[in-house]
N, CA, C, O and the ligand as a Tripos MOL2 file, in Angstrom:
@<TRIPOS>MOLECULE
protein
  261   259    66     0     0
PROTEIN
NO_CHARGES

@<TRIPOS>ATOM
      1 N         -83.4350  -88.9040   23.9520 N.3       1 MET1
      2 CA        -83.6330  -89.5330   22.5560 C.3       1 MET1
      3 C         -84.1250  -90.7540   22.9000 C.2       1 MET1
      4 O         -83.9680  -91.1250   24.0640 O.2       1 MET1
      5 N         -84.8840  -91.6950   21.8500 N.am      2 GLN2
      6 CA        -85.2500  -93.1110   21.9410 C.3       2 GLN2
      7 C         -84.5640  -93.8300   20.9200 C.2       2 GLN2
      8 O         -84.4430  -93.3480   19.7930 O.2       2 GLN2
      9 N         -84.0530  -95.0750   21.2610 N.am      3 ILE3
     10 CA        -83.4450  -95.9430   20.4330 C.3       3 ILE3
     11 C         -84.2160  -97.1050   20.8090 C.2       3 ILE3
     12 O         -85.0340  -97.0500   21.7270 O.2       3 ILE3
     13 N         -84.0050  -98.0990   20.1790 N.am      4 HIS4
     14 CA        -84.8290  -99.4560   20.0830 C.3       4 HIS4
     15 C         -83.9310 -100.7190   20.3560 C.2       4 HIS4
     16 O         -82.8900 -100.8770   19.7180 O.2       4 HIS4
     17 N         -84.3500 -101.6250   21.3220 N.am      5 CYS5
     18 CA        -83.5900 -102.7370   21.6090 C.3       5 CYS5
     19 C         -83.2880 -103.5970   20.2200 C.2       5 CYS5
     20 O         -84.2550 -103.9260   19.5330 O.2       5 CYS5
     21 N         -82.1430 -103.9080   19.8690 N.am      6 SER6
     22 CA        -81.9440 -104.5600   18.5190 C.3       6 SER6
     23 C         -82.2160 -105.9670   18.9660 C.2       6 SER6
     24 O         -81.8460 -106.7900   18.1280 O.2       6 SER6
     25 N         -82.7600 -106.4800   20.0510 N.am      7 TYR7
     26 CA        -82.9830 -107.7550   20.1310 C.3       7 TYR7
     27 C         -84.5610 -108.0520   20.2230 C.2       7 TYR7
     28 O         -85.1370 -108.9490   19.6090 O.2       7 TYR7
     29 N         -85.1570 -107.1220   21.1130 N.am      8 CYS8
     30 CA        -86.8300 -107.4200   21.2760 C.3       8 CYS8
     31 C         -87.4100 -106.1480   20.7820 C.2       8 CYS8
     32 O         -88.6240 -106.1230   20.5820 O.2       8 CYS8
     33 N         -86.6730 -105.0540   20.5530 N.am      9 GLY9
     34 CA        -87.4120 -103.9330   19.9220 C.3       9 GLY9
     35 C         -88.0110 -102.9370   21.1290 C.2       9 GLY9
     36 O         -88.6010 -101.9170   20.7740 O.2       9 GLY9
     37 N         -87.8820 -103.1910   22.3590 N.am     10 ALA10
     38 CA        -88.2500 -102.4430   23.2290 C.3      10 ALA10
     39 C         -87.6820 -100.9630   23.0830 C.2      10 ALA10
     40 O         -86.5070 -100.8190   22.7490 O.2      10 ALA10
     41 N         -88.5070  -99.8430   23.3320 N.am     11 PRO11
     42 CA        -87.9040  -98.5630   23.3440 C.3      11 PRO11
     43 C         -87.0140  -98.4550   24.3340 C.2      11 PRO11
     44 O         -87.3960  -98.8990   25.4170 O.2      11 PRO11
     45 N         -85.9260  -97.9910   24.2840 N.am     12 LEU12
     46 CA        -84.9320  -97.6600   25.3430 C.3      12 LEU12
     47 C         -84.4780  -95.9730   25.4290 C.2      12 LEU12
     48 O         -83.7590  -95.5320   24.5320 O.2      12 LEU12
     49 N         -84.8480  -95.2390   26.3360 N.am     13 ASN13
     50 CA        -84.8020  -93.8610   26.4530 C.3      13 ASN13
     51 C         -83.3200  -93.4240   27.0390 C.2      13 ASN13
     52 O         -82.8750  -93.8750   28.0940 O.2      13 ASN13
     53 N         -82.6170  -92.4700   26.1920 N.am     14 ILE14
     54 CA        -81.4900  -92.1300   26.5880 C.3      14 ILE14
     55 C         -81.5170  -90.5900   26.9260 C.2      14 ILE14
     56 O         -81.3770  -89.8730   25.9350 O.2      14 ILE14
     57 N         -81.6500  -90.0230   27.9810 N.am     15 SER15
     58 CA        -81.5380  -88.7440   28.5820 C.3      15 SER15
     59 C         -80.3900  -87.9790   27.9780 C.2      15 SER15
     60 O         -79.3910  -88.6340   27.6820 O.2      15 SER15
     61 N         -80.3960  -86.6300   27.7460 N.am     16 ARG16
     62 CA        -79.2300  -85.9820   27.2630 C.3      16 ARG16
     63 C         -78.0510  -86.0420   28.3770 C.2      16 ARG16
     64 O         -76.8590  -86.1750   28.1010 O.2      16 ARG16
     65 N         -78.5720  -85.9250   29.6440 N.am     17 LYS17
     66 CA        -77.6210  -86.1200   30.7430 C.3      17 LYS17
     67 C         -76.9030  -87.2410   30.6820 C.2      17 LYS17
     68 O         -75.6740  -87.2550   30.6270 O.2      17 LYS17
     69 N         -77.7480  -88.3990   30.6890 N.am     18 GLN18
     70 CA        -77.0550  -89.8660   30.3150 C.3      18 GLN18
     71 C         -76.1030  -89.9720   29.0350 C.2      18 GLN18
     72 O         -75.0320  -90.5750   29.0980 O.2      18 GLN18
     73 N         -76.4640  -89.4780   28.1090 N.am     19 ALA19
     74 CA        -75.6810  -89.3150   26.9360 C.3      19 ALA19
     75 C         -74.3000  -88.7570   26.9330 C.2      19 ALA19
     76 O         -73.3050  -89.2360   26.3880 O.2      19 ALA19
     77 N         -74.4210  -87.5120   27.7280 N.am     20 GLU20
     78 CA        -73.1020  -86.8450   28.0700 C.3      20 GLU20
     79 C         -72.2670  -87.6760   29.0090 C.2      20 GLU20
     80 O         -71.0780  -87.8130   28.7210 O.2      20 GLU20
     81 N         -72.7840  -88.3010   30.1940 N.am     21 ALA21
     82 CA        -72.0730  -89.1720   31.0260 C.3      21 ALA21
     83 C         -71.3310  -90.1230   30.1550 C.2      21 ALA21
     84 O         -70.1060  -90.2410   30.1760 O.2      21 ALA21
     85 N         -72.1730  -90.8220   29.3560 N.am     22 ALA22
     86 CA        -71.5460  -91.9620   28.4140 C.3      22 ALA22
     87 C         -70.5050  -91.4310   27.4730 C.2      22 ALA22
     88 O         -69.5820  -92.1800   27.1520 O.2      22 ALA22
     89 N         -70.5610  -90.2840   27.0300 N.am     23 LEU23
     90 CA        -69.7100  -89.8940   26.1310 C.3      23 LEU23
     91 C         -68.4140  -89.5020   27.0040 C.2      23 LEU23
     92 O         -67.3230  -89.8210   26.5310 O.2      23 LEU23
     93 N         -68.4510  -88.8400   28.2340 N.am     24 ASP24
     94 CA        -67.3480  -88.7350   29.1030 C.3      24 ASP24
     95 C         -66.7700  -90.1230   29.2270 C.2      24 ASP24
     96 O         -65.5660  -90.3070   29.0470 O.2      24 ASP24
     97 N         -67.5240  -91.0190   29.5020 N.am     25 TRP25
     98 CA        -66.9840  -92.5230   29.7370 C.3      25 TRP25
     99 C         -66.1690  -92.9590   28.6280 C.2      25 TRP25
    100 O         -65.0480  -93.4530   28.7490 O.2      25 TRP25
    101 N         -66.9650  -92.6940   27.2150 N.am     26 LEU26
    102 CA        -66.2240  -93.4470   26.2210 C.3      26 LEU26
    103 C         -64.9260  -92.7090   25.8320 C.2      26 LEU26
    104 O         -63.9130  -93.2650   25.4080 O.2      26 LEU26
    105 N         -65.1020  -91.2480   26.0510 N.am     27 HIS27
    106 CA        -63.8990  -90.3280   25.8640 C.3      27 HIS27
    107 C         -62.6390  -90.8300   26.7030 C.2      27 HIS27
    108 O         -61.5240  -91.0100   26.2140 O.2      27 HIS27
    109 N         -63.0220  -91.0530   28.1970 N.am     28 ALA28
    110 CA        -62.0940  -91.5830   28.9730 C.3      28 ALA28
    111 C         -61.4920  -92.9320   28.6620 C.2      28 ALA28
    112 O         -60.2690  -93.0220   28.5610 O.2      28 ALA28
    113 N         -62.2960  -94.0250   28.4990 N.am     29 GLU29
    114 CA        -61.9090  -95.0670   28.3570 C.3      29 GLU29
    115 C         -61.2070  -95.2870   26.7980 C.2      29 GLU29
    116 O         -60.3600  -96.1510   26.5710 O.2      29 GLU29
    117 N         -61.6540  -94.4730   25.9330 N.am     30 GLY30
    118 CA        -61.2010  -94.7580   24.3720 C.3      30 GLY30
    119 C         -62.1410  -95.8320   23.7140 C.2      30 GLY30
    120 O         -61.7230  -96.5630   22.8170 O.2      30 GLY30
    121 N         -63.5070  -95.9030   24.2220 N.am     31 LYS31
    122 CA        -64.4150  -97.0970   23.7750 C.3      31 LYS31
    123 C         -65.1320  -96.2290   22.4830 C.2      31 LYS31
    124 O         -65.2030  -95.0110   22.3180 O.2      31 LYS31
    125 N         -65.5700  -97.2170   21.7390 N.am     32 ALA32
    126 CA        -66.2880  -96.7970   20.5230 C.3      32 ALA32
    127 C         -67.9910  -96.7410   20.7610 C.2      32 ALA32
    128 O         -68.7920  -95.9350   20.2870 O.2      32 ALA32
    129 N         -68.2160  -97.8190   21.6070 N.am     33 TYR33
    130 CA        -69.4800  -98.1170   22.0220 C.3      33 TYR33
    131 C         -69.7580  -97.7330   23.5430 C.2      33 TYR33
    132 O         -68.8780  -97.6910   24.4030 O.2      33 TYR33
    133 N         -71.1740  -97.4460   23.7640 N.am     34 TYR34
    134 CA        -71.6570  -97.4130   25.3280 C.3      34 TYR34
    135 C         -72.7430  -98.3690   25.1420 C.2      34 TYR34
    136 O         -73.4640  -98.4870   24.1520 O.2      34 TYR34
    137 N         -72.7630  -99.1550   26.4220 N.am     35 GLU35
    138 CA        -73.8030 -100.3930   26.5610 C.3      35 GLU35
    139 C         -74.8040  -99.7670   27.2210 C.2      35 GLU35
    140 O         -74.6020  -98.8860   28.0560 O.2      35 GLU35
    141 N         -75.9610 -100.2010   26.8740 N.am     36 VAL36
    142 CA        -77.2620  -99.7280   27.6240 C.3      36 VAL36
    143 C         -78.0140 -101.1270   27.7400 C.2      36 VAL36
    144 O         -78.1590 -101.8020   26.7210 O.2      36 VAL36
    145 N         -78.4970 -101.5750   28.9810 N.am     37 ARG37
    146 CA        -79.0920 -102.6830   29.1340 C.3      37 ARG37
    147 C         -80.5780 -102.4380   28.9720 C.2      37 ARG37
    148 O         -81.1220 -101.5070   29.5670 O.2      37 ARG37
    149 N         -81.2280 -103.2420   28.1940 N.am     38 CYS38
    150 CA        -82.7500 -103.4180   27.6050 C.3      38 CYS38
    151 C         -83.3780 -103.9070   29.0310 C.2      38 CYS38
    152 O         -83.0120 -104.9190   29.6280 O.2      38 CYS38
    153 N         -84.4100 -102.9860   29.4730 N.am     39 PRO39
    154 CA        -85.0840 -103.4750   30.5420 C.3      39 PRO39
    155 C         -86.1150 -104.6010   30.6650 C.2      39 PRO39
    156 O         -86.6070 -105.2120   31.6130 O.2      39 PRO39
    157 N         -86.2670 -104.6400   29.1540 N.am     40 LYS40
    158 CA        -87.2900 -106.1010   28.9450 C.3      40 LYS40
    159 C         -86.5500 -107.1290   28.8610 C.2      40 LYS40
    160 O         -86.6370 -107.9350   29.7870 O.2      40 LYS40
    161 N         -85.7590 -107.3700   27.9230 N.am     41 CYS41
    162 CA        -84.9940 -108.4980   27.7180 C.3      41 CYS41
    163 C         -83.6030 -108.7570   28.3860 C.2      41 CYS41
    164 O         -82.9840 -109.8210   28.4080 O.2      41 CYS41
    165 N         -83.2460 -107.5420   28.9280 N.am     42 ARG42
    166 CA        -81.8000 -107.3760   29.7470 C.3      42 ARG42
    167 C         -80.4240 -107.7580   28.9910 C.2      42 ARG42
    168 O         -79.3240 -108.0950   29.4300 O.2      42 ARG42
    169 N         -80.9070 -107.5750   27.7090 N.am     43 LYS43
    170 CA        -79.4610 -107.9320   26.8810 C.3      43 LYS43
    171 C         -78.8040 -106.4640   26.4610 C.2      43 LYS43
    172 O         -79.5090 -105.4940   26.1840 O.2      43 LYS43
    173 N         -77.5170 -106.4460   26.4530 N.am     44 MET44
    174 CA        -76.8510 -105.4780   26.3520 C.3      44 MET44
    175 C         -76.9210 -104.8240   24.8580 C.2      44 MET44
    176 O         -76.6900 -105.5330   23.8790 O.2      44 MET44
    177 N         -77.2330 -103.5160   24.7280 N.am     45 ASN45
    178 CA        -77.2720 -102.8480   23.3790 C.3      45 ASN45
    179 C         -76.0700 -101.9130   23.2420 C.2      45 ASN45
    180 O         -75.7170 -101.1830   24.1690 O.2      45 ASN45
    181 N         -75.5110 -101.9510   22.1720 N.am     46 LYS46
    182 CA        -74.0190 -101.2190   21.9550 C.3      46 LYS46
    183 C         -74.9340  -99.9720   21.1240 C.2      46 LYS46
    184 O         -75.6890 -100.0140   20.1540 O.2      46 LYS46
    185 N         -74.4540  -98.8500   22.0310 N.am     47 VAL47
    186 CA        -74.7160  -97.5340   21.3690 C.3      47 VAL47
    187 C         -73.4480  -96.7580   20.7850 C.2      47 VAL47
    188 O         -72.5010  -96.4570   21.5120 O.2      47 VAL47
    189 N         -73.4940  -96.4550   19.4230 N.am     48 PRO48
    190 CA        -72.1890  -95.8500   18.8180 C.3      48 PRO48
    191 C         -72.2090  -94.6020   19.4110 C.2      48 PRO48
    192 O         -73.2630  -94.1170   19.8240 O.2      48 PRO48
    193 N         -71.0050  -93.9610   19.5030 N.am     49 ARG49
    194 CA        -70.5300  -92.5550   19.9500 C.3      49 ARG49
    195 C         -71.6470  -91.6280   19.0380 C.2      49 ARG49
    196 O         -72.2910  -90.7280   19.5780 O.2      49 ARG49
    197 N         -71.7950  -91.9640   17.5760 N.am     50 GLU50
    198 CA        -72.4060  -90.7280   16.9890 C.3      50 GLU50
    199 C         -73.8620  -90.8190   17.4150 C.2      50 GLU50
    200 O         -74.4940  -89.7650   17.3480 O.2      50 GLU50
    201 N         -74.3970  -91.7300   17.7740 N.am     51 VAL51
    202 CA        -75.8350  -91.8830   18.1640 C.3      51 VAL51
    203 C         -75.9610  -90.8430   19.5870 C.2      51 VAL51
    204 O         -76.8870  -90.0500   19.7570 O.2      51 VAL51
    205 N         -74.8780  -91.0380   20.4860 N.am     52 LEU52
    206 CA        -74.8780  -90.2470   21.7830 C.3      52 LEU52
    207 C         -74.6020  -88.8810   21.3470 C.2      52 LEU52
    208 O         -75.2490  -87.9580   21.8430 O.2      52 LEU52
    209 N         -73.7720  -88.6790   20.5360 N.am     53 THR53
    210 CA        -73.3270  -87.2820   20.1880 C.3      53 THR53
    211 C         -74.8080  -86.4130   19.6810 C.2      53 THR53
    212 O         -74.9160  -85.1910   19.7900 O.2      53 THR53
    213 N         -75.7980  -87.2420   19.1640 N.am     54 ARG54
    214 CA        -77.0250  -86.5330   18.5540 C.3      54 ARG54
    215 C         -77.6970  -86.3640   19.6610 C.2      54 ARG54
    216 O         -78.3940  -85.3520   19.7320 O.2      54 ARG54
    217 N         -77.6700  -87.1700   20.6450 N.am     55 ALA55
    218 CA        -78.6300  -87.2150   22.0210 C.3      55 ALA55
    219 C         -77.8820  -85.9130   22.8770 C.2      55 ALA55
    220 O         -78.5350  -85.2060   23.6450 O.2      55 ALA55
    221 N         -76.4840  -85.7220   22.6350 N.am     56 ALA56
    222 CA        -76.3320  -84.6010   23.3360 C.3      56 ALA56
    223 C         -75.4300  -83.7550   22.7060 C.2      56 ALA56
    224 O         -74.2420  -83.9010   22.9930 O.2      56 ALA56
    225 N         -75.8160  -82.7170   21.7360 N.am     57 PRO57
    226 CA        -75.1610  -82.1280   20.4610 C.3      57 PRO57
    227 C         -74.1150  -81.1870   21.1060 C.2      57 PRO57
    228 O         -73.0300  -81.0220   20.5480 O.2      57 PRO57
    229 N         -74.4180  -80.5660   22.2690 N.am     58 THR58
    230 CA        -73.4750  -79.6590   22.9930 C.3      58 THR58
    231 C         -72.2980  -80.0890   23.7220 C.2      58 THR58
    232 O         -71.4470  -79.3010   24.1330 O.2      58 THR58
    233 N         -72.2460  -81.6310   23.9160 N.am     59 TRP59
    234 CA        -71.1280  -82.1120   24.4840 C.3      59 TRP59
    235 C         -69.8640  -81.8870   23.8020 C.2      59 TRP59
    236 O         -69.7360  -81.7820   22.5820 O.2      59 TRP59
    237 N         -68.8360  -81.8130   24.7690 N.am     60 LYS60
    238 CA        -67.5130  -81.4900   24.0850 C.3      60 LYS60
    239 C         -66.6300  -82.2800   24.9150 C.2      60 LYS60
    240 O         -66.7940  -82.3670   26.1320 O.2      60 LYS60
    241 N         -65.5800  -82.9300   24.2080 N.am     61 PRO61
    242 CA        -64.5910  -83.4840   25.0910 C.3      61 PRO61
    243 C         -63.6110  -82.8530   26.0780 C.2      61 PRO61
    244 O         -62.8770  -81.9290   25.7290 O.2      61 PRO61
    245 N         -63.6060  -83.3900   27.3890 N.am     62 GLN62
    246 CA        -62.7260  -82.6360   28.1660 C.3      62 GLN62
    247 C         -61.4400  -83.0970   28.1410 C.2      62 GLN62
    248 O         -61.2040  -84.2950   28.3010 O.2      62 GLN62
    249 N         -60.4920  -82.2060   27.9410 N.am     63 GLU63
    250 CA        -59.0740  -82.7010   27.9750 C.3      63 GLU63
    251 C         -58.6750  -83.0620   29.5070 C.2      63 GLU63
    252 O         -59.0140  -82.2220   30.3410 O.2      63 GLU63
    253 N         -58.0730  -84.0800   29.9150 N.am     64 ALA64
    254 CA        -57.5640  -84.4390   31.1730 C.3      64 ALA64
    255 C         -56.3180  -83.2870   31.1730 C.2      64 ALA64
    256 O         -55.6690  -82.9950   30.1680 O.2      64 ALA64
    257 N         -56.1650  -82.8160   32.2510 N.am     65 SER65
    258 CA        -55.0020  -81.8080   32.4980 C.3      65 SER65
    259 C         -53.9430  -82.6700   33.3130 C.2      65 SER65
    260 O         -52.8810  -82.1620   33.6750 O.2      65 SER65
    261 ZN        -84.7540 -106.1480   24.6010 Zn       66 ZN66
@<TRIPOS>BOND
     1     1     2 1
     2     2     3 1
     3     3     4 2
     4     3     5 am
     5     5     6 1
     6     6     7 1
     7     7     8 2
     8     7     9 am
     9     9    10 1
    10    10    11 1
    11    11    12 2
    12    11    13 am
    13    13    14 1
    14    14    15 1
    15    15    16 2
    16    15    17 am
    17    17    18 1
    18    18    19 1
    19    19    20 2
    20    19    21 am
    21    21    22 1
    22    22    23 1
    23    23    24 2
    24    23    25 am
    25    25    26 1
    26    26    27 1
    27    27    28 2
    28    27    29 am
    29    29    30 1
    30    30    31 1
    31    31    32 2
    32    31    33 am
    33    33    34 1
    34    34    35 1
    35    35    36 2
    36    35    37 am
    37    37    38 1
    38    38    39 1
    39    39    40 2
    40    39    41 am
    41    41    42 1
    42    42    43 1
    43    43    44 2
    44    43    45 am
    45    45    46 1
    46    46    47 1
    47    47    48 2
    48    47    49 am
    49    49    50 1
    50    50    51 1
    51    51    52 2
    52    51    53 am
    53    53    54 1
    54    54    55 1
    55    55    56 2
    56    55    57 am
    57    57    58 1
    58    58    59 1
    59    59    60 2
    60    59    61 am
    61    61    62 1
    62    62    63 1
    63    63    64 2
    64    63    65 am
    65    65    66 1
    66    66    67 1
    67    67    68 2
    68    67    69 am
    69    69    70 1
    70    70    71 1
    71    71    72 2
    72    71    73 am
    73    73    74 1
    74    74    75 1
    75    75    76 2
    76    75    77 am
    77    77    78 1
    78    78    79 1
    79    79    80 2
    80    79    81 am
    81    81    82 1
    82    82    83 1
    83    83    84 2
    84    83    85 am
    85    85    86 1
    86    86    87 1
    87    87    88 2
    88    87    89 am
    89    89    90 1
    90    90    91 1
    91    91    92 2
    92    91    93 am
    93    93    94 1
    94    94    95 1
    95    95    96 2
    96    95    97 am
    97    97    98 1
    98    98    99 1
    99    99   100 2
   100    99   101 am
   101   101   102 1
   102   102   103 1
   103   103   104 2
   104   103   105 am
   105   105   106 1
   106   106   107 1
   107   107   108 2
   108   107   109 am
   109   109   110 1
   110   110   111 1
   111   111   112 2
   112   111   113 am
   113   113   114 1
   114   114   115 1
   115   115   116 2
   116   115   117 am
   117   117   118 1
   118   118   119 1
   119   119   120 2
   120   119   121 am
   121   121   122 1
   122   122   123 1
   123   123   124 2
   124   123   125 am
   125   125   126 1
   126   126   127 1
   127   127   128 2
   128   127   129 am
   129   129   130 1
   130   130   131 1
   131   131   132 2
   132   131   133 am
   133   133   134 1
   134   134   135 1
   135   135   136 2
   136   135   137 am
   137   137   138 1
   138   138   139 1
   139   139   140 2
   140   139   141 am
   141   141   142 1
   142   142   143 1
   143   143   144 2
   144   143   145 am
   145   145   146 1
   146   146   147 1
   147   147   148 2
   148   147   149 am
   149   149   150 1
   150   150   151 1
   151   151   152 2
   152   151   153 am
   153   153   154 1
   154   154   155 1
   155   155   156 2
   156   155   157 am
   157   157   158 1
   158   158   159 1
   159   159   160 2
   160   159   161 am
   161   161   162 1
   162   162   163 1
   163   163   164 2
   164   163   165 am
   165   165   166 1
   166   166   167 1
   167   167   168 2
   168   167   169 am
   169   169   170 1
   170   170   171 1
   171   171   172 2
   172   171   173 am
   173   173   174 1
   174   174   175 1
   175   175   176 2
   176   175   177 am
   177   177   178 1
   178   178   179 1
   179   179   180 2
   180   179   181 am
   181   181   182 1
   182   182   183 1
   183   183   184 2
   184   183   185 am
   185   185   186 1
   186   186   187 1
   187   187   188 2
   188   187   189 am
   189   189   190 1
   190   190   191 1
   191   191   192 2
   192   191   193 am
   193   193   194 1
   194   194   195 1
   195   195   196 2
   196   195   197 am
   197   197   198 1
   198   198   199 1
   199   199   200 2
   200   199   201 am
   201   201   202 1
   202   202   203 1
   203   203   204 2
   204   203   205 am
   205   205   206 1
   206   206   207 1
   207   207   208 2
   208   207   209 am
   209   209   210 1
   210   210   211 1
   211   211   212 2
   212   211   213 am
   213   213   214 1
   214   214   215 1
   215   215   216 2
   216   215   217 am
   217   217   218 1
   218   218   219 1
   219   219   220 2
   220   219   221 am
   221   221   222 1
   222   222   223 1
   223   223   224 2
   224   223   225 am
   225   225   226 1
   226   226   227 1
   227   227   228 2
   228   227   229 am
   229   229   230 1
   230   230   231 1
   231   231   232 2
   232   231   233 am
   233   233   234 1
   234   234   235 1
   235   235   236 2
   236   235   237 am
   237   237   238 1
   238   238   239 1
   239   239   240 2
   240   239   241 am
   241   241   242 1
   242   242   243 1
   243   243   244 2
   244   243   245 am
   245   245   246 1
   246   246   247 1
   247   247   248 2
   248   247   249 am
   249   249   250 1
   250   250   251 1
   251   251   252 2
   252   251   253 am
   253   253   254 1
   254   254   255 1
   255   255   256 2
   256   255   257 am
   257   257   258 1
   258   258   259 1
   259   259   260 2
@<TRIPOS>SUBSTRUCTURE
     1 MET1         2 RESIDUE 1 A MET
     2 GLN2         6 RESIDUE 1 A GLN
     3 ILE3        10 RESIDUE 1 A ILE
     4 HIS4        14 RESIDUE 1 A HIS
     5 CYS5        18 RESIDUE 1 A CYS
     6 SER6        22 RESIDUE 1 A SER
     7 TYR7        26 RESIDUE 1 A TYR
     8 CYS8        30 RESIDUE 1 A CYS
     9 GLY9        34 RESIDUE 1 A GLY
    10 ALA10       38 RESIDUE 1 A ALA
    11 PRO11       42 RESIDUE 1 A PRO
    12 LEU12       46 RESIDUE 1 A LEU
    13 ASN13       50 RESIDUE 1 A ASN
    14 ILE14       54 RESIDUE 1 A ILE
    15 SER15       58 RESIDUE 1 A SER
    16 ARG16       62 RESIDUE 1 A ARG
    17 LYS17       66 RESIDUE 1 A LYS
    18 GLN18       70 RESIDUE 1 A GLN
    19 ALA19       74 RESIDUE 1 A ALA
    20 GLU20       78 RESIDUE 1 A GLU
    21 ALA21       82 RESIDUE 1 A ALA
    22 ALA22       86 RESIDUE 1 A ALA
    23 LEU23       90 RESIDUE 1 A LEU
    24 ASP24       94 RESIDUE 1 A ASP
    25 TRP25       98 RESIDUE 1 A TRP
    26 LEU26      102 RESIDUE 1 A LEU
    27 HIS27      106 RESIDUE 1 A HIS
    28 ALA28      110 RESIDUE 1 A ALA
    29 GLU29      114 RESIDUE 1 A GLU
    30 GLY30      118 RESIDUE 1 A GLY
    31 LYS31      122 RESIDUE 1 A LYS
    32 ALA32      126 RESIDUE 1 A ALA
    33 TYR33      130 RESIDUE 1 A TYR
    34 TYR34      134 RESIDUE 1 A TYR
    35 GLU35      138 RESIDUE 1 A GLU
    36 VAL36      142 RESIDUE 1 A VAL
    37 ARG37      146 RESIDUE 1 A ARG
    38 CYS38      150 RESIDUE 1 A CYS
    39 PRO39      154 RESIDUE 1 A PRO
    40 LYS40      158 RESIDUE 1 A LYS
    41 CYS41      162 RESIDUE 1 A CYS
    42 ARG42      166 RESIDUE 1 A ARG
    43 LYS43      170 RESIDUE 1 A LYS
    44 MET44      174 RESIDUE 1 A MET
    45 ASN45      178 RESIDUE 1 A ASN
    46 LYS46      182 RESIDUE 1 A LYS
    47 VAL47      186 RESIDUE 1 A VAL
    48 PRO48      190 RESIDUE 1 A PRO
    49 ARG49      194 RESIDUE 1 A ARG
    50 GLU50      198 RESIDUE 1 A GLU
    51 VAL51      202 RESIDUE 1 A VAL
    52 LEU52      206 RESIDUE 1 A LEU
    53 THR53      210 RESIDUE 1 A THR
    54 ARG54      214 RESIDUE 1 A ARG
    55 ALA55      218 RESIDUE 1 A ALA
    56 ALA56      222 RESIDUE 1 A ALA
    57 PRO57      226 RESIDUE 1 A PRO
    58 THR58      230 RESIDUE 1 A THR
    59 TRP59      234 RESIDUE 1 A TRP
    60 LYS60      238 RESIDUE 1 A LYS
    61 PRO61      242 RESIDUE 1 A PRO
    62 GLN62      246 RESIDUE 1 A GLN
    63 GLU63      250 RESIDUE 1 A GLU
    64 ALA64      254 RESIDUE 1 A ALA
    65 SER65      258 RESIDUE 1 A SER
    66 ZN66       261 GROUP 0 **** ****
């Protein structure tokens, strides 16, 4: 999926694989946002969990055993 940098408006692509990895990380760390660096202005954009869930609709949390 594509989002836009909230600072400069540059398009930022998030692949399904990247979104799944981000959701794993959010789940493991208990964070609400994943940060993606804009390649153009190099600022960090916060991507909420719900946006990542839309990019990776089949992702399910893995419970730690
Ligand atoms: Zn930017």
